[in-house]
C-alpha positions as CSV (number, residue, x, y, z in Angstrom):
1,M,0.2,0.0,-0.1
2,G,1.7,3.3,-1.3
3,W,5.4,1.3,-1.1
4,T,6.3,2.0,-5.1
5,W,5.9,5.8,-4.8
6,P,9.7,6.8,-4.2
7,S,10.2,4.5,-7.5
8,S,7.7,6.6,-9.6
9,L,10.3,9.4,-8.8
10,I,13.0,7.7,-9.5
11,R,11.2,7.0,-12.8
12,L,10.1,10.7,-13.3
13,E,13.9,12.0,-12.5
14,S,15.7,9.9,-14.9
15,S,14.0,7.6,-17.2
16,D,11.2,10.2,-18.1
17,A,13.4,12.9,-19.0
18,E,15.9,10.5,-21.2
19,N,13.0,8.6,-22.7
20,S,10.8,11.6,-23.8
21,S,10.4,12.7,-27.0
22,D,10.2,16.7,-28.2
23,D,9.0,16.8,-31.3
24,E,6.1,14.4,-30.5
25,L,3.9,16.6,-32.9
26,I,-0.1,15.3,-32.7
27,P,-2.3,17.2,-34.9
28,A,-5.2,18.4,-33.7
29,S,-7.8,17.5,-35.4
30,N,-7.8,13.9,-35.6
31,K,-6.4,13.3,-31.9
32,P,-7.3,13.9,-28.4
33,A,-5.4,17.0,-26.8
34,L,-3.5,14.9,-24.8
35,H,-3.0,12.1,-26.9
36,D,0.7,11.7,-27.6
37,S,3.1,9.4,-29.5
38,S,5.5,8.2,-27.0
39,P,5.2,4.8,-25.8
40,G,2.5,3.2,-23.2
41,D,1.1,0.0,-22.1
42,S,-1.5,1.0,-19.5
43,S,-5.3,0.9,-19.5
44,V,-7.4,3.3,-17.3
45,W,-8.4,0.4,-14.8
46,K,-4.1,0.1,-14.4
47,T,-3.6,3.6,-14.0
48,A,-6.3,3.9,-11.6
49,A,-4.8,0.7,-9.8
50,N,-0.8,2.2,-10.1
51,L,-2.2,6.0,-8.6
52,V,-4.2,3.8,-5.7
53,N,-1.0,2.1,-4.8
54,Y,0.7,5.8,-4.6
55,I,-1.9,7.3,-2.8
56,E,-2.3,5.0,-0.2
57,G,1.1,5.0,1.5
58,I,2.1,5.7,5.2
59,G,-0.7,8.7,4.9
60,F,-3.2,6.4,5.6
61,L,-2.1,6.0,9.0
62,T,-2.5,9.8,10.0
63,V,-6.0,10.1,8.7
64,L,-7.8,8.9,11.9
65,Y,-5.4,11.6,13.4
66,A,-6.4,14.1,11.0
67,L,-10.2,13.1,12.0
68,K,-9.5,13.9,15.9
69,E,-7.5,17.0,15.2
70,G,-10.3,18.4,12.4
71,G,-13.6,17.3,13.7
72,I,-15.8,18.0,11.0
73,V,-13.9,20.0,8.6
74,A,-11.4,16.6,8.3
75,L,-14.2,14.8,7.5
76,L,-15.5,17.6,4.4
77,A,-11.7,18.0,3.7
78,F,-11.4,13.7,3.0
79,I,-13.9,14.9,-0.1
80,I,-13.1,18.5,-1.2
81,I,-9.2,18.1,-1.6
82,P,-9.6,14.8,-3.3
83,I,-11.7,17.3,-6.0
84,I,-9.1,19.9,-5.9
85,L,-6.1,17.6,-6.2
86,W,-8.3,15.9,-9.3
87,Y,-8.1,19.1,-10.6
88,V,-4.3,19.6,-9.8
89,G,-3.5,16.3,-11.3
90,K,-5.1,17.6,-14.2
91,I,-3.4,20.8,-15.0
92,L,-0.1,19.6,-14.5
93,T,-0.3,17.4,-17.2
94,E,-1.0,20.4,-19.6
95,C,1.5,22.0,-18.6
96,L,3.4,19.1,-19.8
97,Y,2.3,20.0,-23.2
98,D,3.0,23.1,-25.4
99,E,0.1,24.2,-28.1
100,D,0.8,26.1,-31.5
101,K,-1.5,28.1,-33.3
102,K,-3.0,25.4,-35.3
103,G,-4.1,23.4,-32.2
104,N,-1.2,21.1,-32.2
105,K,0.4,20.1,-28.9
106,R,3.7,18.8,-28.3
107,R,5.2,17.5,-24.8
108,V,7.8,19.4,-24.4
109,R,8.4,18.9,-20.6
110,S,8.5,15.4,-18.9
111,D,9.5,16.1,-15.3
112,F,9.5,18.6,-12.5
113,K,13.0,19.8,-13.1
114,D,11.4,20.6,-16.5
115,L,8.3,22.2,-15.2
116,G,10.3,24.5,-12.4
117,D,12.0,25.6,-15.1
118,A,9.2,26.6,-16.8
119,L,8.2,29.0,-13.8
120,L,11.4,30.4,-12.7
121,P,14.0,29.6,-15.5
122,K,17.3,28.5,-14.7
123,Y,17.2,28.0,-10.8
124,G,13.2,27.1,-11.0
125,G,14.0,23.5,-11.6
126,Y,17.0,23.1,-9.1
127,I,14.6,24.7,-6.8
128,V,11.9,22.5,-7.0
129,S,13.9,19.4,-7.4
130,C,15.3,20.1,-4.1
131,V,12.0,20.7,-2.4
132,I,10.8,17.1,-3.3
133,Q,14.2,15.3,-2.3
134,L,13.2,17.2,1.3
135,Q,9.9,15.2,1.3
136,V,12.0,12.1,0.8
137,F,14.4,12.7,3.2
138,L,10.9,14.2,5.8
139,L,9.3,11.0,4.7
140,S,12.3,8.8,5.9
141,V,12.5,10.7,9.2
142,S,9.1,9.4,9.4
143,Y,9.8,5.7,9.5
144,L,12.3,6.2,12.0
145,V,9.9,8.0,14.7
146,L,6.9,5.8,14.0
147,C,8.9,3.0,14.6
148,G,10.3,4.1,17.5
149,S,7.1,5.5,19.1
150,V,5.3,1.6,18.7
151,M,8.5,0.1,20.0
152,R,8.3,2.1,23.0
153,K,4.8,1.4,23.5
154,T,4.8,-2.2,22.3
155,L,7.9,-3.2,24.7
156,P,7.0,-0.2,27.6
157,S,8.7,-2.7,30.2
158,V,12.1,-2.7,28.4
159,P,14.1,0.0,29.8
160,I,14.5,1.8,26.0
161,T,13.2,5.4,25.8
162,E,11.7,6.0,22.5
163,V,15.1,8.3,21.1
164,S,17.2,5.3,22.1
165,W,14.8,3.1,19.8
166,I,15.0,5.8,16.8
167,V,18.9,5.4,17.5
168,I,18.1,1.2,16.9
169,T,16.3,1.3,14.1
170,G,18.7,3.6,12.3
171,V,21.6,1.0,13.1
172,L,19.1,-1.7,11.2
173,V,18.7,0.6,8.5
174,L,21.4,1.2,7.5
175,P,22.5,-1.7,5.6
176,T,19.6,-1.2,3.6
177,A,20.2,2.0,2.0
178,F,23.7,0.3,0.4
179,L,21.1,-2.0,-1.5
180,K,21.9,-0.6,-5.5
181,S,18.7,-1.8,-7.1
182,L,15.3,-1.4,-6.4
183,S,15.2,-5.1,-7.9
184,Q,17.0,-5.4,-4.4
185,I,14.7,-3.4,-2.4
186,A,11.2,-5.1,-4.0
187,W,11.9,-7.9,-1.6
188,L,11.8,-5.8,1.6
189,S,8.7,-4.5,0.4
190,V,7.1,-7.3,-0.5
191,F,7.6,-8.3,3.8
192,S,6.8,-4.9,4.8
193,V,3.6,-4.7,2.8
194,L,2.4,-7.3,5.1
195,G,3.6,-5.7,8.2
196,L,1.3,-2.4,6.9
197,L,-1.8,-4.6,6.0
198,V,-1.5,-6.5,9.6
199,V,-1.5,-3.3,11.2
200,V,-4.8,-2.1,9.1
201,V,-7.1,-5.2,9.6
202,S,-6.1,-5.5,13.5
203,V,-7.6,-1.9,13.9
204,V,-10.8,-2.4,11.5
205,W,-11.0,-6.0,13.4
206,Y,-11.1,-4.1,16.5
207,A,-13.5,-1.5,15.5
208,A,-16.4,-4.0,14.8
209,E,-16.0,-5.7,17.3
210,H,-17.2,-2.2,19.2
211,T,-19.7,-0.7,17.0
212,Q,-22.0,-0.6,20.1
213,E,-20.0,2.2,21.6
214,W,-20.0,4.7,18.5
215,D,-21.7,7.5,18.8
216,L,-22.0,10.0,15.7
217,G,-21.8,13.5,17.9
218,T,-18.2,12.7,18.8
219,I,-17.5,13.7,15.0
220,L,-19.2,17.1,15.0
221,F,-16.8,19.6,16.8
222,W,-14.6,22.6,15.5
223,D,-10.8,23.5,16.7
224,N,-9.3,26.2,14.9
225,E,-5.7,25.1,15.8
226,G,-6.6,21.4,15.0
227,V,-8.6,22.1,11.6
228,V,-5.2,23.8,10.0
229,A,-3.7,20.8,11.3
230,S,-6.1,18.2,10.1
231,L,-6.0,19.9,6.7
232,S,-2.0,19.5,6.4
233,I,-2.9,16.0,7.2
234,V,-5.1,15.8,4.6
235,L,-3.1,17.3,2.1
236,F,0.0,15.1,2.6
237,S,-2.4,11.8,3.2
238,Y,-3.4,12.2,-0.6
239,G,-0.7,13.9,-2.5
240,I,0.0,12.0,-5.6
241,Y,1.9,15.1,-7.7
242,I,4.9,13.4,-7.9
243,A,4.0,10.2,-9.9
244,V,1.5,12.8,-12.2
245,P,4.1,13.0,-15.4
246,S,5.6,9.5,-15.2
247,V,2.5,7.6,-14.9
248,E,0.6,10.0,-17.5
249,K,3.5,9.0,-19.6
250,S,3.0,5.0,-19.4
251,M,-1.0,5.4,-20.4
252,V,-2.1,3.8,-23.7
253,D,-4.7,6.7,-23.9
254,K,-3.5,9.7,-22.5
255,A,-6.7,11.6,-22.8
256,K,-7.8,9.4,-20.2
257,F,-5.4,10.3,-17.3
258,G,-8.4,12.2,-16.0
259,K,-10.7,9.7,-15.9
260,A,-8.0,7.2,-14.2
261,L,-6.9,9.5,-11.5
262,A,-10.7,11.1,-10.6
263,L,-11.5,6.6,-10.3
264,A,-8.3,6.6,-8.0
265,Y,-9.3,9.1,-6.2
266,V,-12.9,7.6,-5.5
267,V,-11.3,4.5,-4.4
268,S,-9.5,6.3,-1.9
269,V,-12.2,8.6,-0.2
270,L,-13.9,5.4,0.5
271,M,-11.4,3.9,1.6
272,K,-10.3,6.4,3.8
273,L,-13.3,7.8,5.2
274,S,-14.6,4.5,6.1
275,F,-11.3,3.4,8.3
276,S,-10.8,6.7,9.5
277,M,-14.5,7.3,10.8
278,C,-15.2,3.6,11.9
279,A,-11.5,3.8,14.0
280,F,-12.7,7.4,15.3
281,L,-15.9,6.3,16.6
282,S,-14.6,3.1,18.3
283,F,-11.1,5.3,19.9
284,G,-12.5,8.5,20.3
285,T,-10.8,11.5,21.6
286,H,-8.5,9.1,22.8
287,T,-7.0,8.7,19.5
288,D,-3.5,8.8,19.7
289,Q,-1.2,10.3,16.6
290,V,-0.2,6.3,15.6
291,V,-3.1,4.8,15.2
292,L,-1.6,1.1,16.6
293,N,-1.8,3.0,19.4
294,N,-4.5,3.3,20.0
295,L,-5.3,-0.9,20.3
296,P,-5.3,-2.0,23.8
297,P,-2.2,-4.1,25.1
298,G,-1.6,-7.2,25.2
299,P,-0.1,-10.2,22.7
300,V,-1.8,-9.3,20.2
301,Y,-0.4,-5.3,20.4
302,I,2.8,-6.5,20.9
303,T,2.9,-9.0,17.7
304,V,1.2,-6.3,15.6
305,G,3.5,-4.0,17.0
306,C,6.2,-5.5,15.6
307,F,4.8,-6.4,12.5
308,F,4.2,-2.6,12.2
309,A,7.8,-2.0,13.2
310,L,9.1,-4.4,10.8
311,N,7.4,-2.6,8.0
312,C,9.5,0.6,9.4
313,V,12.3,-0.7,8.7
314,L,11.9,-2.5,5.5
315,T,10.2,0.4,3.6
316,Y,13.1,3.1,4.8
317,A,15.4,1.5,1.9
318,L,12.5,2.2,-0.5
319,V,11.9,5.4,0.4
320,I,15.4,6.9,1.4
321,Y,16.4,5.1,-2.0
322,P,15.7,8.2,-4.5
323,L,17.3,10.7,-2.0
324,V,20.3,8.4,-2.3
325,Q,20.3,8.3,-6.1
326,F,20.0,12.2,-6.3
327,M,22.8,12.8,-3.9
328,D,24.9,10.2,-6.4
329,N,24.5,12.2,-9.3
330,S,24.6,15.4,-8.0
331,F,27.7,15.0,-5.8
332,S,29.6,12.3,-7.8
333,I,32.9,12.4,-5.4
334,R,35.5,10.5,-6.4
335,I,38.9,9.4,-4.9
336,H,41.8,8.7,-6.5
337,G,44.4,6.4,-4.6
338,D,46.1,3.3,-4.2
339,K,45.5,2.9,-0.6
340,L,41.3,4.0,-0.9
341,P,38.9,1.8,-2.7
342,T,36.8,3.2,-4.7
343,F,33.5,2.7,-3.3
344,L,34.2,4.4,0.0
345,P,33.0,8.0,-0.9
346,N,29.6,6.4,-1.7
347,A,29.8,4.4,1.6
348,V,30.1,7.5,3.0
349,L,27.8,9.7,1.5
350,R,25.1,6.8,2.4
351,V,26.4,7.1,6.0
352,I,25.6,10.5,6.3
353,I,22.0,10.6,4.6
354,V,20.7,8.3,7.4
355,L,22.7,9.6,10.2
356,S,21.0,12.7,9.3
357,T,17.6,11.4,9.2
358,V,18.5,9.8,12.7
359,V,19.3,13.1,14.2
360,V,16.4,15.2,12.8
361,A,14.2,12.0,14.2
362,M,15.9,12.5,17.5
363,L,15.5,16.5,17.7
364,V,11.9,15.8,16.6
365,P,10.3,12.6,18.1
366,D,6.6,13.5,17.2
367,F,5.1,11.9,13.8
368,A,1.7,14.3,13.7
369,I,4.7,16.9,13.8
370,V,6.2,15.7,11.1
371,V,3.8,14.8,8.8
372,T,2.0,18.4,9.1
373,L,5.5,20.0,8.4
374,M,5.4,17.6,5.4
375,G,2.0,18.8,4.8
376,C,1.9,22.4,5.4
377,T,5.5,23.0,3.3
378,V,6.1,20.6,0.9
379,E,3.6,19.0,0.4
380,S,1.5,22.5,0.2
381,L,4.3,24.5,-1.8
382,T,5.3,22.2,-4.7
383,G,1.9,19.8,-4.9
384,Y,-0.7,22.8,-4.5
385,I,1.1,26.5,-5.0
386,F,3.4,25.5,-7.7
387,P,0.6,23.3,-10.0
388,F,-1.7,26.8,-10.2
389,A,1.5,29.2,-10.1
390,L,3.1,27.5,-13.1
391,H,-0.4,26.7,-15.0
392,L,-1.4,30.5,-15.1
393,K,1.6,31.4,-16.1
394,L,1.8,28.6,-19.1
395,K,-1.9,28.9,-20.2
396,Y,-3.0,32.2,-18.8
397,K,-4.4,33.3,-22.7
398,Q,-6.0,29.9,-23.2
399,L,-8.1,30.1,-19.6
400,K,-11.4,31.2,-19.4
401,I,-12.3,34.3,-16.9
402,Y,-13.9,32.2,-14.4
403,E,-10.9,29.8,-14.6
404,V,-8.4,32.2,-13.6
405,F,-10.4,33.3,-10.6
406,L,-10.7,29.7,-9.5
407,E,-7.5,28.8,-9.7
408,S,-6.1,32.4,-7.9
409,V,-8.4,31.5,-5.4
410,L,-7.2,28.0,-4.7
411,L,-3.5,29.7,-4.9
412,F,-4.6,32.1,-2.3
413,F,-6.3,29.4,0.2
414,G,-3.0,27.2,-0.9
415,V,-0.6,30.0,0.7
416,L,-3.0,30.8,4.0
417,V,-2.8,26.9,4.2
418,T,0.9,27.1,4.2
419,I,1.4,29.8,6.4
420,F,-0.9,29.2,8.9
421,G,-0.2,25.4,8.9
422,T,3.8,26.0,9.5
423,T,2.7,28.2,12.4
424,V,0.9,25.7,13.9
425,V,4.2,23.3,13.6
426,I,6.5,26.2,15.4
427,R,4.2,25.8,17.9
428,A,3.9,22.8,18.4
429,L,7.5,22.5,18.2
430,I,7.6,24.9,21.2
431,K,5.4,23.2,23.1
432,F,7.1,20.1,22.5
433,Y,10.5,21.3,24.0
434,D,8.8,23.0,26.8
435,Q,7.5,19.4,28.3
C-alpha cells in the first residue's frame, strides 16, 4: 500500500527525462489533446490501480489522527481536497504540453525539473527538485519516528527510551541504504507490505467489535488550531503530484488520465473515510497520532506492533533510495589513490544521509509534527501552490475568466494553509520542547 511511489520518483527524474521525445507533434484534428506518440501500455484501470498504490502509503495511517484533530472539517476535507487535487493533476498534465497556433500539442516537458524551469528559468528546476528531495528526507524521518514510538509502547517493560529506539532503528536500516537496485529493494518491500496490512486489518477488526460504542456526535466538533493541522495531514495523505508526469506518460490513451485519476481518488476517499470513521468512533477523543497505539495492550498488540516496526525498517530503504540516487548524481565524489577503495565515497555519503535522518528524528520524535510539517510546507508548495502558479503562467491566455478566478482563489488558499500550517508546526515544536 503506497510503497512504490519512490520508484516513480526515480523514473520521473531519470528515465522519463531520457525517453521522452520533444518532437511528439500531434495534429489536433484527429487525436485527443492530451495524446502523444510516446510508448505506453497502461489502461485506465491499470493506471487507476497504480495511482491508488501511490496514494495509500504511510499517509493512510495518519487519517485517523486528522479526524481527531479536525472533526467535521476533516470529514469535509476528505472529500473536497481530492477534488481539488484531481484538478491539480489535470492542470499538471496540461503544463507538460505546449500548443501552437494550429492547435497541435507537443509534449515538451517530462519531469518536475522541466516544469520548475518553465515557472522560473535557470533556478526553478533546481528549487523544485530540492524541495521534492526534502519531502523524501522528511518521509524517511517519519518512518524512524514511527518505529521508535511503536516499539516504546509495544514493549514498555523494556528500559529503552523512544529516542534510543530511533537510534536502534537507524542502525538496523543503515545496511539497507547500500542496496544498489530497486529489484533488490523489492524483496524487502514484499515483507514490509505484510506488516502494514496486519496493522490495518487489526484496527478494522477491533473497530468492528466495538460498534455498540459508536457515537456520531463525537465527530461534530470544531477546533481552530486542530483544523489547520488536520488540513495539512489530509493534504499529505492524498499527495499524488510526484507521480503525475510518469504515470500519465505510461498510458495508452493519455487523454483518459483525468478519468483514471478520478477513479483512483474515488477509491481512496472510500477507503480513508471508512477506515478513519470506524476507528475514530471506536477510539474516540483518546485517539493517538500513531494509529497502532490505539489498540489495547496485550499479546495481539505486541505482535501487531512488531509487524509494524518490521514494516518501517524494511520500507526505509525504498523511501530513502531516491534521495541516495539524487545525491550520488549531484555529488559524484571520486577519490583517486592506491590505498583507498573506490566505493568509500559512496559509503560515506550513505552513512551521512542515514545519520542525518536519525538526528532529525531524535530532535523531533513526534510523528504528527513531522507529517504536519510535510503537509503544510513541502506538499503545499510543490503539490498545490506550484501547479496553480505554473498553469496560470503557461496557459493564462487560453483560460476563461472563471478558470483564472478559481485557480487564483485556490492558489491564495494554498498560501494561507502554508502560512498558518507552518505557524501551527512552530507552536507545536515550542510546546514539545517546553514539556
